[in-house]
VOBA-1610 file (N, C-alpha, C; in pm, whole numbers, padded with zeros to 5 digits, always signed):
BEGIN
Met-00526+03763-03234Met-00617+03870-03181Met-00512+03987-03161Arg-00404+03959-03088Arg-00314+04087-03046Arg-00253+04128-03182Thr-00213+04063-03272Thr-00165+04104-03427Thr-00247+04245-03462Lys-00353+04287-03418Lys-00439+04404-03475Lys-00376+04498-03421Phe-00284+04476-03304Phe-00257+04615-03241Phe-00132+04677-03317Arg-00084+04600-03414Arg+00029+04648-03473Arg+00003+04744-03587Asp-00118+04738-03610Asp-00170+04833-03717Asp-00260+04951-03645Phe-00210+04995-03546Phe-00296+05064-03467Phe-00228+05225-03490His-00292+05277-03593His-00242+05415-03651His-00380+05505-03656Asn-00357+05620-03643Asn-00473+05717-03644Asn-00601+05668-03551Lys-00578+05617-03448Lys-00674+05559-03353Lys-00695+05644-03225Arg-00767+05635-03147Arg-00797+05710-03017Arg-00775+05635-02898Leu-00681+05653-02802Leu-00631+05552-02722Leu-00651+05646-02573Ile-00676+05550-02476Ile-00697+05609-02335Ile-00607+05540-02257Val-00501+05605-02207Val-00382+05509-02132Val-00406+05574-01969Lys-00442+05468-01885Lys-00450+05507-01731Lys-00340+05467-01660Val-00266+05542-01592Val-00137+05514-01529Val-00180+05511-01366Gly-00147+05404-01292Gly-00170+05409-01164Gly-00052+05467-01110Ser-00084+05527-00951Ser+00035+05568-00889Ser+00147+05507-00872His+00138+05380-00837His+00234+05265-00822His+00324+05252-00912Val+00288+05295-01060Val+00345+05267-01165Val+00459+05375-01182Leu+00406+05505-01104Leu+00513+05613-01121Leu+00589+05622-00992Ser+00596+05530-00937Ser+00666+05540-00781Ser+00737+05429-00756Glu+00849+05438-00659Glu+00932+05324-00636Glu+00933+05321-00466Gly+00864+05235-00393Gly+00877+05215-00255Gly+00793+05334-00225Asn+00683+05392-00273Asn+00589+05486-00220Asn+00663+05608-00252Arg+00773+05630-00334Arg+00840+05753-00380Arg+00823+05770-00502Phe+00778+05882-00564Phe+00776+05932-00682Phe+00865+05949-00752Thr+00892+05900-00897Thr+00995+05886-00958Thr+00998+05954-01087Ser+01110+06062-01129Ser+01084+06099-01269Ser+01133+06027-01380Ala+01200+05908-01339Ala+01230+05807-01437Ala+01113+05736-01488Asp+01022+05724-01396Asp+00921+05612-01424Asp+00801+05680-01526Val+00813+05834-01492Val+00744+05894-01556Val+00778+05913-01716Arg+00920+05954-01733Arg+00985+05957-01861Arg+00971+05819-01927His+00989+05722-01874His+00954+05590-01943His+00816+05578-02026Ile+00733+05603-01936Ile+00592+05622-02001Ile+00573+05706-02087Ala+00635+05842-02063Ala+00603+05963-02165Ala+00675+05920-02290Asp+00764+05862-02290Asp+00852+05824-02429Asp+00757+05713-02522Gln+00680+05620-02447Gln+00623+05551-02528Gln+00505+05606-02577Ile+00440+05723-02482Ile+00323+05777-02539Ile+00347+05855-02672Met+00467+05929-02656Met+00513+06009-02768Met+00523+05923-02911Glu+00572+05818-02885Glu+00592+05711-02991Glu+00462+05669-03081Leu+00331+05634-02958Leu+00206+05626-03021Leu+00141+05767-03089Ile+00173+05890-03042Ile+00103+06000-03090Ile+00205+06010-03226His+00326+05971-03234His+00417+05996-03377His+00361+05920-03469Asp+00286+05803-03441Asp+00225+05720-03525Asp+00083+05738-03564Gly+00062+05896-03521Gly-00069+05938-03575Gly-00190+05908-03482Asn-00172+05856-03360Asn-00271+05839-03285Asn-00295+05948-03168Glu-00436+05976-03129Glu-00461+06062-03052Glu-00459+05976-02892Val-00403+06037-02789Val-00373+05964-02671Val-00422+06065-02543Leu-00491+06010-02493Leu-00527+06086-02358Leu-00479+06006-02224Leu-00422+06066-02149Leu-00380+06009-02025Leu-00417+06052-01909Val-00480+05940-01827Val-00529+05958-01709Val-00447+05911-01618Thr-00418+05999-01518Thr-00306+05955-01418Thr-00345+05987-01263Ser-00311+05899-01190Ser-00315+05883-01043Ser-00193+05949-00983Gly-00162+05977-00865Gly-00062+06005-00809Gly-00041+06167-00741Ala-00156+06226-00747Ala-00155+06356-00670Ala-00132+06347-00535Val-00212+06236-00468Val-00200+06248-00313Val-00066+06184-00267Leu-00006+06085-00367Leu+00108+06037-00324Leu+00216+06138-00339Met+00230+06239-00447Met+00296+06332-00469Met+00298+06419-00347Gly+00176+06460-00300Gly+00154+06551-00172Gly+00205+06488-00076Arg+00194+06370-00058Arg+00250+06298+00080Arg+00399+06280+00058Asn+00468+06271-00045Asn+00611+06267-00056Asn+00648+06421-00027Leu+00594+06520-00078Leu+00630+06665-00064Leu+00636+06712+00100Met+00523+06655+00180Met+00527+06706+00305Met+00548+06609+00402Asp+00608+06480+00339Asp+00676+06362+00438Asp+00575+06323+00543Leu+00449+06302+00497Leu+00367+06264+00604Leu+00333+06116+00582Asn+00275+06054+00686Asn+00196+05921+00702Asn+00064+05929+00668Leu+00032+05901+00567Leu-00098+05937+00518Leu-00207+05861+00619Ser-00200+05736+00646Ser-00268+05665+00719Ser-00316+05739+00860Leu-00240+05835+00905Leu-00268+05893+01027Leu-00361+06023+01031Tyr-00394+06044+00878Tyr-00471+06145+00867Tyr-00612+06150+00812Pro-00714+06235+00838Pro-00837+06228+00786Pro-00852+06264+00660Arg-00957+06229+00585Arg-00993+06231+00450Arg-00961+06370+00383Asn-01012+06476+00480Asn-01000+06613+00443Asn-00876+06661+00413Leu-00793+06593+00493Leu-00643+06622+00477Leu-00578+06562+00365Lys-00618+06451+00357Lys-00570+06359+00230Lys-00604+06448+00115Gln-00728+06519+00102Gln-00783+06615+00007Gln-00664+06743-00032Ser-00657+06791+00100Ser-00542+06894+00087Ser-00408+06833+00060Leu-00374+06711+00057Leu-00232+06675+00004Leu-00268+06673-00144Ala-00377+06619-00191Ala-00401+06611-00352Ala-00378+06763-00399Ala-00443+06875-00339Ala-00425+07004-00372Ala-00269+07029-00412Ile-00177+06990-00306Ile-00051+07005-00297Ile+00016+06943-00433Gly-00027+06797-00405Gly+00055+06711-00509Gly+00011+06733-00648Gln-00105+06773-00650Gln-00149+06794-00824Gln-00081+06891-00897Val-00025+07004-00824Val+00052+07100-00868Val+00175+07045-00902Ala+00245+06958-00817Ala+00379+06924-00833Ala+00399+06813-00949Leu+00258+06722-00954Leu+00225+06620-01064Leu+00236+06667-01191Met+00179+06780-01206Met+00157+06833-01342Met+00279+06909-01396Ser+00336+06961-01282Ser+00461+07033-01333Ser+00568+06925-01365Glu+00573+06802-01303Glu+00647+06683-01360Glu+00612+06651-01499Tyr+00491+06642-01517Tyr+00436+06612-01673Tyr+00469+06700-01753Thr+00452+06856-01728Thr+00481+06933-01814Thr+00608+06957-01849Lys+00716+06932-01758Lys+00851+06953-01782Lys+00923+06821-01867Ile+00842+06709-01845Ile+00896+06584-01919Ile+00851+06596-02063Phe+00712+06628-02087Phe+00687+06642-02214Phe+00714+06742-02284Ala+00755+06842-02226Ala+00818+06988-02307Ala+00950+06932-02358Glu+01022+06838-02285Glu+01155+06790-02333Glu+01130+06704-02475Leu+00987+06654-02488Leu+00961+06575-02591Leu+00864+06652-02692Asn+00891+06769-02663Asn+00806+06871-02753Asn+00659+06867-02768Arg+00623+06823-02662Arg+00461+06812-02653Arg+00394+06873-02547Pro+00314+06994-02581Pro+00255+07061-02456Pro+00141+06977-02384Val+00105+07011-02283Val+00002+06924-02193Val-00112+07015-02154Gly-00227+06963-02124Gly-00336+07032-02099Gly-00424+06942-01971Gln-00440+07029-01865Gln-00470+06934-01755Gln-00634+06958-01731Ile-00701+06866-01719Ile-00830+06878-01687Ile-00868+06800-01555Leu-00930+06837-01446Leu-00977+06794-01324Leu-01114+06766-01323Ile-01166+06660-01298Ile-01309+06641-01302Ile-01384+06523-01197Asn-01481+06562-01180Asn-01553+06447-01056Asn-01689+06401-01143Leu-01729+06314-01047Leu-01876+06235-01117Leu-01991+06321-01163Glu-01977+06453-01080Glu-02095+06545-01111Glu-02082+06575-01250Asp-01968+06617-01276Asp-01957+06664-01429Asp-02006+06570-01530Phe-02014+06441-01477Phe-02078+06337-01596Phe-02205+06341-01586His-02279+06369-01468His-02430+06357-01439His-02500+06449-01533Asp-02454+06564-01529Asp-02500+06657-01592Asp-02469+06692-01727Arg-02557+06668-01823Arg-02535+06653-01993Arg-02448+06766-02037Ala-02503+06870-02006Ala-02414+07016-02081Ala-02283+07007-02024Arg-02243+06975-01895Arg-02117+06966-01866Arg-02021+06850-01921Tyr-02096+06744-01958Tyr-02030+06622-01988Tyr-01992+06658-02127Leu-02085+06724-02212Leu-02074+06739-02361Leu-01935+06857-02355Asn-01933+06928-02271Asn-01856+07052-02250Asn-01720+06975-02217Ile-01691+06899-02171Ile-01578+06842-02127Ile-01514+06751-02260Lys-01620+06707-02322Lys-01573+06621-02461Lys-01539+06714-02556Gln-01587+06819-02560Gln-01552+06937-02666Gln-01418+06986-02622Thr-01380+07007-02508Thr-01284+07048-02442Thr-01146+06956-02481Ile-01163+06838-02440Ile-01060+06713-02495Ile-01023+06718-02655Gln-01144+06719-02717Gln-01125+06733-02865Gln-01051+06853-02919Gly-01079+06972-02836Gly-01009+07080-02883Gly-00850+07071-02862Leu-00824+06997-02742Leu-00675+06968-02696Leu-00615+06869-02809Phe-00686+06801-02853Phe-00634+06695-02953Phe-00610+06784-03099Lys-00716+06873-03143Lys-00695+06946-03260Lys-00544+07041-03229Leu-00532+07095-03141Leu-00439+07175-03097Leu-00286+07095-03067Lys-00323+06953-03085Lys-00171+06862-03060Lys-00141+06894-02920Val-00209+06899-02832Val-00193+06913-02698Val-00224+06784-02623Leu-00148+06717-02529Leu-00174+06609-02457Leu-00269+06618-02357Pro-00400+06553-02358Pro-00467+06605-02240Pro-00436+06497-02138Ile-00422+06546-02016Ile-00385+06485-01884Ile-00508+06493-01795Leu-00594+06390-01751Leu-00697+06395-01652Leu-00689+06321-01515Asn-00744+06391-01413Asn-00734+06317-01308Asn-00864+06336-01245Glu-00903+06267-01122Glu-01019+06296-01047Glu-00978+06404-00973Asn-01076+06492-00949Asn-01051+06639-00874Asn-01079+06593-00718Asp-00964+06524-00678Asp-00959+06473-00520Asp-00974+06596-00428Cys-00950+06714-00451Cys-00939+06803-00353Cys-01086+06832-00303Ile-01179+06826-00411Ile-01315+06855-00388Ile-01420+06747-00393Ser-01381+06647-00437Ser-01476+06519-00450Ser-01539+06483-00307Thr-01669+06450-00326Thr-01718+06386-00189Thr-01761+06237-00232Glu-01819+06156-00145Glu-01847+06018-00163Glu-01978+06005-00264Asp-02058+06129-00255Asp-02169+06107-00348Asp-02114+06133-00490Phe-02011+06233-00523Phe-01977+06265-00632Phe-01849+06238-00686Ala-01802+06122-00620Ala-01645+06074-00695Ala-01683+05941-00770Phe-01582+05915-00844Phe-01578+05808-00926Phe-01514+05694-00839Gly-01453+05734-00754Gly-01386+05615-00637Gly-01245+05587-00691Asp-01226+05579-00807Asp-01115+05544-00868Asp-01086+05591-01004Asn-00940+05606-01069Asn-00945+05653-01181Asn-00955+05561-01316Asp-00969+05420-01264Asp-01000+05328-01337Asp-01134+05354-01399Asn-01223+05366-01315Asn-01372+05422-01344Asn-01373+05526-01423Met-01305+05625-01396Met-01306+05740-01461Met-01232+05741-01604Ala-01161+05638-01615Ala-01105+05629-01744Ala-01207+05539-01832Ala-01266+05434-01784Ala-01398+05378-01839Ala-01474+05468-01919Gln-01512+05567-01817Gln-01624+05633-01879Gln-01592+05744-01979Leu-01453+05780-01955Leu-01371+05853-02071Leu-01370+05800-02208Thr-01338+05647-02213Thr-01344+05568-02319Thr-01469+05587-02384Gly-01596+05576-02301Gly-01700+05585-02377Gly-01742+05712-02422Met-01720+05828-02366Met-01738+05967-02401Met-01666+06001-02531Leu-01533+05950-02546Leu-01451+05990-02656Leu-01468+05873-02776Asp-01552+05785-02769Asp-01556+05692-02845Asp-01405+05638-02889Ala-01342+05581-02786Ala-01211+05560-02792Ala-01190+05415-02888Asp-01063+05394-02920Asp-01071+05259-02975Asp-01004+05153-02872Leu-00937+05202-02783Leu-00870+05121-02699Leu-00830+05163-02538Leu-00870+05101-02440Leu-00822+05160-02326Leu-00724+05072-02279Ile-00614+05125-02203Ile-00510+05060-02137Ile-00486+05086-02004Ile-00502+05000-01904Ile-00493+05008-01778Ile-00348+04957-01718Leu-00274+05054-01696Leu-00126+05009-01657Leu-00142+05013-01501Ser-00125+04886-01446Ser-00082+04896-01309Ser+00007+04805-01265Thr+00031+04742-01153Thr+00145+04685-01103Thr+00144+04538-01092Val+00031+04485-01182Val+00050+04341-01182Val+00033+04294-01339Asp+00061+04186-01353Asp+00082+04137-01512Asp-00051+04104-01564Gly-00159+04111-01524Gly-00286+04094-01567Gly-00366+04046-01480Leu-00489+03976-01511Leu-00583+03912-01457Leu-00517+03775-01413Tyr-00518+03727-01303Tyr-00476+03561-01298Tyr-00593+03477-01254Asp-00543+03353-01299Asp-00635+03234-01270Asp-00651+03186-01133Gly-00567+03249-01063Gly-00578+03196-00906Gly-00516+03312-00857Glu-00455+03286-00729Glu-00395+03390-00640Glu-00234+03427-00675Pro-00252+03556-00723Pro-00111+03574-00789Pro+00013+03535-00719Lys+00031+03513-00583Lys+00137+03496-00521Lys+00172+03339-00539Asp+00059+03270-00582Asp+00082+03115-00604Asp+00175+03114-00746Pro+00278+03024-00741Pro+00380+03018-00862Pro+00280+02944-00966Ala+00178+02879-00922Ala+00116+02805-01015Ala+00000+02880-01087Ser-00027+02996-01061Ser-00108+03095-01118Ser-00035+03158-01223Arg-00139+03159-01322Arg-00102+03218-01467Arg-00183+03339-01505Val-00134+03412-01580Val-00215+03539-01635Val-00318+03469-01743Ile-00443+03528-01717Ile-00529+03501-01841Ile-00518+03579-01967Pro-00465+03530-02060Pro-00432+03618-02178Pro-00554+03693-02242Thr-00665+03629-02244Thr-00772+03702-02312Thr-00918+03639-02239Val-00990+03742-02208Val-01118+03738-02114Val-01243+03775-02244Ala-01313+03680-02248Ala-01438+03723-02351Ala-01546+03776-02278Ser-01562+03765-02144Ser-01670+03786-02060Ser-01661+03790-01949Ile-01663+03910-01848Ile-01663+03947-01690Ile-01761+03867-01627Thr-01744+03742-01561Thr-01851+03690-01514Thr-01861+03720-01351Pro-01994+03704-01293Pro-01964+03691-01133Pro-01872+03632-01082Gln-01844+03502-01128Gln-01755+03423-01051Gln-01611+03479-01081Met-01578+03580-01161Met-01440+03627-01176Met-01415+03758-01083Leu-01547+03843-01069Leu-01560+03916-00957Leu-01544+03875-00801Lys-01597+03768-00805Lys-01601+03686-00668Lys-01438+03628-00629Asp-01390+03578-00746Asp-01248+03521-00742Asp-01156+03651-00707Ala-01159+03757-00775Ala-01082+03900-00749Ala-01088+03956-00618Ser-01201+03918-00543Ser-01216+03968-00409Ser-01157+03875-00295Thr-01122+03743-00345Thr-01115+03641-00250Thr-00970+03569-00277Lys-00928+03596-00379Lys-00791+03532-00401Lys-00679+03621-00394Gly-00685+03749-00330Gly-00573+03843-00303Gly-00524+03901-00430Gln-00618+03899-00528Gln-00581+04011-00620Gln-00617+04155-00606Leu-00533+04223-00500Leu-00575+04345-00464Leu-00471+04460-00533Leu-00535+04550-00565Leu-00448+04661-00659Leu-00503+04806-00566Ser-00421+04862-00549Ser-00441+05039-00531Ser-00589+05058-00456Thr-00648+05171-00503Thr-00804+05212-00470Thr-00887+05087-00534Gly-00967+05031-00440Gly-01060+04930-00480Gly-01023+04819-00509Gly-00878+04767-00552Gly-00855+04637-00585Gly-00896+04616-00722Met-00886+04485-00729Met-00889+04433-00860Met-01056+04415-00888Val-01140+04405-00811Val-01267+04425-00819Val-01307+04541-00908Ala-01257+04655-00851Ala-01295+04771-00901Ala-01246+04784-01048Lys-01127+04735-01061Lys-01062+04737-01199Lys-01178+04661-01284Leu-01216+04543-01265Leu-01294+04463-01327Leu-01419+04534-01365Gln-01495+04589-01276Gln-01606+04665-01283Gln-01581+04789-01395Ala-01471+04862-01370Ala-01424+04963-01479Ala-01430+04915-01616Ile-01347+04797-01615Ile-01330+04736-01764Ile-01469+04686-01806Lys-01559+04634-01727Lys-01696+04599-01792Lys-01776+04685-01862Lys-01758+04827-01784Lys-01813+04944-01865Lys-01780+04963-01983Ala-01632+04955-02004Ala-01575+04976-02148Ala-01611+04883-02235Val-01588+04753-02222Val-01642+04643-02299Val-01798+04651-02347His-01871+04694-02234His-02013+04704-02286His-02036+04819-02367Phe-01956+04934-02385Phe-01935+05020-02470Phe-01913+04981-02622Gly-01827+04871-02605Gly-01789+04813-02732Gly-01629+04850-02764Val-01567+04847-02658Val-01441+04902-02649Val-01349+04804-02603Pro-01236+04746-02657Pro-01126+04646-02595Pro-01064+04721-02494Val-01033+04621-02397Val-00933+04696-02279Val-00821+04596-02257Ile-00710+04655-02218Ile-00577+04575-02188Ile-00541+04614-02031Leu-00534+04522-01949Leu-00479+04531-01808Leu-00351+04483-01812Ala-00252+04561-01780Ala-00092+04520-01801Ala-00013+04576-01687Asn+00090+04525-01689Asn+00191+04587-01586Asn+00269+04700-01637Gly+00248+04825-01577Gly+00334+04933-01620Gly+00484+04926-01575Lys+00479+04854-01483Lys+00653+04863-01452Lys+00728+04771-01521Glu+00657+04674-01646Glu+00743+04620-01735Glu+00805+04695-01837Arg+00917+04681-01865Arg+01002+04760-01959Arg+00931+04752-02094Asp+00911+04874-02128Asp+00858+04886-02269Asp+00733+04832-02287Ile+00636+04849-02190Ile+00505+04776-02185Ile+00406+04818-02316Leu+00416+04959-02329Leu+00334+04999-02440Leu+00376+04970-02574Arg+00509+04973-02593Arg+00588+04919-02717Arg+00530+04767-02734Lys+00537+04681-02643Lys+00507+04553-02663Lys+00368+04532-02717Ile+00282+04605-02641Ile+00128+04594-02673Ile+00121+04617-02824Phe+00176+04714-02854Phe+00149+04762-03014Phe+00242+04699-03092Ser+00324+04597-03059Ser+00425+04521-03147Ser+00325+04392-03160Gly+00214+04376-03081Gly+00136+04259-03112Gly+00191+04161-02989Ala+00258+04192-02888Ala+00306+04088-02811Ala+00176+04053-02728Gln+00194+03906-02665Gln+00071+03903-02570Gln+00132+03894-02417Val+00101+04031-02396Val+00133+04068-02241Val-00027+04123-02203Gly-00009+04124-02024Gly-00129+04153-01985Gly-00261+04070-02033Thr-00366+04109-01991Thr-00494+04026-02012Thr-00566+04130-02114Leu-00619+04082-02212Leu-00681+04162-02320Leu-00851+04102-02288Phe-00921+04216-02264Phe-01102+04218-02241Phe-01149+04224-02359Glu-01206+04146-02431Glu-01282+04152-02547Glu-01386+04247-02549Pro-01426+04329-02639Pro-01537+04386-02633Pro-01671+04335-02684Lys-01774+04387-02642Lys-01939+04349-02726Lys-01907+04365-02868Ala-01957+04305-02946Ala-01939+04312-03090Ala-02004+04419-03142Lys-02107+04488-03088Lys-02172+04596-03148Lys-02147+04708-03044Arg-02108+04842-03113Arg-02076+04943-03002Arg-02210+05012-02989Met-02203+05063-02860Met-02326+05127-02800Met-02344+05278-02853Pro-02458+05321-02903Pro-02451+05454-02945Pro-02396+05554-02829Leu-02354+05661-02872Leu-02263+05758-02762Leu-02344+05795-02661Arg-02466+05841-02700Arg-02566+05925-02600Arg-02617+05801-02516Lys-02644+05682-02543Lys-02654+05592-02459Lys-02554+05520-02364Arg-02428+05553-02400Arg-02324+05522-02328Arg-02338+05623-02183Trp-02369+05740-02217Trp-02376+05853-02111Trp-02506+05805-02015Leu-02607+05747-02072Leu-02729+05735-02003Leu-02688+05617-01910Ala-02595+05519-01956Ala-02593+05390-01901Ala-02503+05382-01770Tyr-02408+05470-01782Tyr-02293+05470-01649Tyr-02267+05626-01610Ser-02305+05719-01683Ser-02268+05862-01616Ser-02375+05929-01562Thr-02498+05880-01561Thr-02607+05975-01479Thr-02635+05922-01369Lys-02701+06006-01299Lys-02765+05964-01160Lys-02882+05917-01153Val-02892+05795-01119Val-03029+05756-01089Val-03111+05804-00986Lys-03239+05866-01018Lys-03326+05908-00923Lys-03424+05835-00865Gly-03475+05724-00919Gly-03568+05643-00858Gly-03560+05507-00954Gln-03668+05430-00905Gln-03654+05280-00967Gln-03805+05264-01010Val-03837+05190-01131Val-03934+05123-01168Val-03953+05001-01192Met-04040+04939-01118Met-04067+04790-01120Met-04162+04729-01233Val-04110+04635-01315Val-04207+04607-01415Val-04232+04454-01420Asp-04323+04419-01509Asp-04359+04276-01488Asp-04290+04199-01621Glu-04300+04073-01618Glu-04224+04014-01721Glu-04244+04049-01866Gly-04364+04055-01895Gly-04432+04107-02044Gly-04333+04233-02084Ala-04333+04321-01992Ala-04261+04448-02015Ala-04110+04434-02028Arg-04062+04338-01929Arg-03911+04287-01956Arg-03883+04247-02092Val-03967+04154-02119Val-03946+04083-02256Val-03956+04187-02382Ala-04063+04272-02367Ala-04086+04374-02485Ala-03966+04467-02483Val-03929+04513-02362Val-03807+04604-02367Val-03674+04556-02412Thr-03659+04431-02365Thr-03514+04349-02393Thr-03507+04268-02521Leu-03635+04238-02568Leu-03619+04146-02689Leu-03675+04195-02813Glu-03772+04285-02797Glu-03872+04331-02900Glu-03818+04499-02938Asn-03744+04552-02857Asn-03688+04691-02897Asn-03813+04806-02855Ala-03885+04750-02751Ala-04011+04851-02744Ala-03982+04941-02626Ser-04065+05036-02625Ser-04046+05148-02521Ser-04113+05083-02403Leu-04104+05129-02274Leu-04167+05114-02154Leu-04286+05146-02160Leu-04401+05084-02149Leu-04543+05141-02133Leu-04595+05131-01990Ser-04667+05209-01970Ser-04739+05215-01824Ser-04814+05096-01788Ser-04859+05003-01893Ser-04938+04888-01863Ser-04849+04794-01796Gly-04718+04792-01810Gly-04625+04687-01769Gly-04557+04743-01645Val-04591+04845-01579Val-04515+04909-01444Val-04612+04850-01332Thr-04514+04784-01231Thr-04591+04720-01122Thr-04559+04806-00992Gly-04486+04883-00992Gly-04420+04970-00885Gly-04353+05057-00905Ile-04305+05179-00803Ile-04197+05252-00804Ile-04126+05270-00660Gln-04014+05308-00679Gln-03961+05366-00547Gln-03879+05494-00560Gly-03882+05590-00470Gly-03818+05697-00482Gly-03912+05810-00531Lys-03871+05935-00509Lys-03949+06055-00567Lys-03874+06135-00677Phe-03905+06099-00794Phe-03847+06139-00903Phe-03918+06244-00989Glu-03884+06323-01085Glu-03946+06411-01168Glu-03934+06388-01312Ala-04036+06437-01386Ala-04036+06395-01531Ala-03882+06455-01570Gln-03818+06367-01683Gln-03693+06390-01706Gln-03599+06336-01626Asp-03600+06302-01518Asp-03508+06228-01440Asp-03501+06075-01506Val-03365+06044-01462Val-03302+05881-01517Val-03343+05809-01376Val-03412+05703-01436Val-03470+05588-01341Val-03404+05467-01384Ala-03412+05374-01269Ala-03344+05250-01305Ala-03470+05147-01326Ile-03467+05054-01421Ile-03607+04965-01466Ile-03561+04837-01404Leu-03639+04794-01320Leu-03608+04660-01239Leu-03706+04540-01308Asp-03648+04422-01306Asp-03748+04309-01338Asp-03824+04244-01195Gly-03890+04131-01207Gly-03946+04074-01106Gly-03868+04014-00991Gln-03733+04006-01031Gln-03632+03970-00909Gln-03560+04094-00878Gly-03594+04217-00905Gly-03531+04311-00854Gly-03397+04342-00918Arg-03379+04299-01038Arg-03240+04344-01097Arg-03265+04428-01202Glu-03168+04536-01199Glu-03192+04658-01282Glu-03130+04588-01416Phe-03202+04595-01526Phe-03179+04532-01665Phe-03181+04657-01778Ala-03213+04783-01713Ala-03242+04898-01812Ala-03254+05022-01725Arg-03226+05108-01799Arg-03220+05254-01740Arg-03265+05360-01849Gly-03339+05466-01797Gly-03380+05548-01891Gly-03456+05680-01830Ile-03494+05763-01931Ile-03529+05914-01886Ile-03693+05912-01895Thr-03736+05914-01767Thr-03892+05889-01747Thr-03970+06013-01797Lys-04076+05993-01860Lys-04160+06129-01907Lys-04276+06158-01776Tyr-04275+06081-01685Tyr-04371+06084-01581Tyr-04270+06133-01442Asp-04352+06221-01355Asp-04289+06212-01228Asp-04371+06112-01142Trp-04293+06081-00994Trp-04328+05956-00955Trp-04489+05982-00912Arg-04545+06089-00882Arg-04691+06088-00845Arg-04781+06062-00977Gly-04760+06089-01093Gly-04824+06068-01230Gly-04802+05915-01255Leu-04694+05866-01244Leu-04652+05728-01273Leu-04749+05628-01165Leu-04746+05675-01053Leu-04849+05593-00955Leu-04972+05601-01004Glu-05021+05703-01071Glu-05165+05706-01100Glu-05181+05601-01233Val-05071+05597-01315Val-05112+05533-01439Val-05055+05376-01443Ala-04958+05335-01334Ala-04898+05223-01314Ala-04989+05101-01342Gly-04983+05027-01424Gly-05088+04885-01456Gly-05175+04927-01563Lys-05193+05049-01585Lys-05296+05071-01683Lys-05254+05078-01838Ser-05341+05039-01909Ser-05320+05064-02059Ser-05359+05211-02099His-05320+05256-02215His-05362+05403-02270His-05501+05395-02242Asp-05605+05325-02322Asp-05737+05349-02297Asp-05780+05334-02163Glu-05740+05276-02076Glu-05789+05278-01930Glu-05753+05405-01852Ile-05643+05460-01894Ile-05583+05588-01858Ile-05690+05688-01876Val-05734+05694-02002Val-05828+05803-02063Val-05957+05782-02000Arg-06020+05664-01972Arg-06140+05657-01927Arg-06140+05676-01768Thr-06034+05635-01692Thr-06020+05664-01564Thr-05995+05796-01514Leu-05893+05854-01583Leu-05862+06005-01544Leu-05920+06094-01656Gly-05963+06060-01751Gly-06026+06153-01840Gly-05920+06272-01913Val-05799+06221-01910Val-05667+06279-01959Val-05607+06203-02039Lys-05570+06253-02168Lys-05456+06172-02260Lys-05321+06214-02217Tyr-05252+06066-02152Tyr-05118+06083-02093Tyr-05034+06032-02213Phe-04908+06034-02177Phe-04806+05982-02270Phe-04822+05839-02293Asn-04823+05776-02422Asn-04806+05632-02422Asn-04720+05559-02358Glu-04583+05628-02345Glu-04446+05566-02304Glu-04437+05625-02177Val-04388+05545-02081Val-04329+05581-01960Val-04169+05625-02000Val-04111+05528-02073Val-03977+05555-02103Val-03987+05528-02271His-03935+05629-02329His-03934+05606-02487His-03804+05523-02536Arg-03809+05427-02617Arg-03700+05375-02653Arg-03564+05422-02667Glu-03593+05520-02747Glu-03478+05634-02757Glu-03411+05680-02630Asp-03477+05686-02525Asp-03436+05740-02415Asp-03411+05632-02311Leu-03371+05508-02369Leu-03360+05387-02272Leu-03249+05303-02324Val-03178+05260-02207Val-03045+05159-02251Val-03049+05030-02183Leu-03019+04908-02245Leu-03027+04787-02172Leu-02889+04772-02090Leu-02892+04724-01999Leu-02772+04686-01901Leu-02761+04527-01861Pro-02599+04477-01865Pro-02614+04337-01863Pro-02644+04280-01702Val-02718+04186-01718Val-02783+04148-01562Val-02738+03998-01552Asn-02682+03902-01616Asn-02661+03788-01595Asn-02540+03731-01667Pro-02484+03628-01634Pro-02337+03585-01685Pro-02353+03566-01851Ala-02447+03554-01876Ala-02438+03543-02040Ala-02425+03679-02109Glu-02475+03776-02042Glu-02454+03919-02088Glu-02342+04003-02020Glu-02289+03946-01951Glu-02181+04039-01858Glu-02045+04055-01930Ser-02068+04131-02053Ser-01954+04141-02143Ser-01984+04302-02179
//
């Protein structure tokens, strides 16, 4: 399986680098940046388009101001991000200039992904940087991010960019060798070389066996990886501190953990719908509607709706829940919440007879609906 990476030429790659990969003892180091930069340039010289997602702004700001970050509130951490972002990009600009590669910075937050027009504009900007032979460097805009509009971590942002750009591979570089089959500090634990499916048990183990990493820990990383593989993109989680780690990956060496993708790639618009939109309400459906939507490629009809939660408008994104309260799909509703309450559980003919009005046949049309994994058999 790993040998296929030897032939990665003219591909689109997302490389995410954690702040601890770029530092020693919580001090940012230029040597670590240069080591990663040299390897990225080799990938570019092989004809690949590379996008770099980098952490490190808050750490750089903390270093510059020589502050104990744990003693300060969130808003001051955001100020440190503003200070550190300038210095971080200055470092990247200087190092890549020495390698004859200009860089372009884009700072984004989750709200930019919720809005379809802004989402497409970001994509167009990144594609323009590729055409100009400029390395795109992206980071979450920690200076202005709030809890409601934050990715939470750059792993999640990298996964969503992977879907946006239809990338061929996502590489997450952290400070562990991969996903372990036990507690990493246990000498008997081993890195799992290949994961075909991220299961609930893996998520549970990651939260209880000490596999903690940076923001959110291993659980957050697995949740981000789960999105990318659901799009149909393979992911490698590896140790960015290991010498020549990118060179090893693209020589076919078995380093890190490879997370295999779903066999079929999700259409681009449905990637946005699945993970980049803000859900405004919930629609509960009966078993017949669930089967029709999941197995028969059908639209969601009013006759299968059993209830709603939330006050949403027509064209908002809603979560679609089964009888056990599990979200198995989401989509763009043709009804607002008031209208859907009137037609819930009714067939088209019943709606016409009762209300004397011809309503839409579908609550959510199939083209505006995307299925989500809800059980271990589907959790890839």
